[in-house]
C-alpha angles and dihedrals in degrees: 000000000000102000116156136184123234144178119212113231091204101056105006097239118151114219145152125238138188105232128192133160090269097041123058127193123259132169111267089209101051103002091239122159098200095106135162114206117229128219105246131192118252117256122244117249121216098019128107099224102013100253140073130227095202115097118228112239116252092236092056092239129110092254091246096294093122138026097262092091096048099039090045090057095260126167097264 
C-alpha cells in the first residue's frame, strides 16, 4: 500500500496519507497541499508488531540453536 509520511509546510502537522494516482495528499488539519514528504522506515513483513525482542548474535549465526550452523559447515 502506498502510504507516505508528510509534514505540512503551512501548519507544521505531521501525518500519513494513502496516495494513488487519483488521490493526492492534503493536510487533515488545514487542508493544505504545501507538503514535504518525510523519509520513513520500511515496515516489517511477517511480524505481528513490526519488531523482534530476540537479539541477534554478535557472530551473525544462530548460536547453535538450529541446524543452519552445522549444515553450513559451522564450527559446532
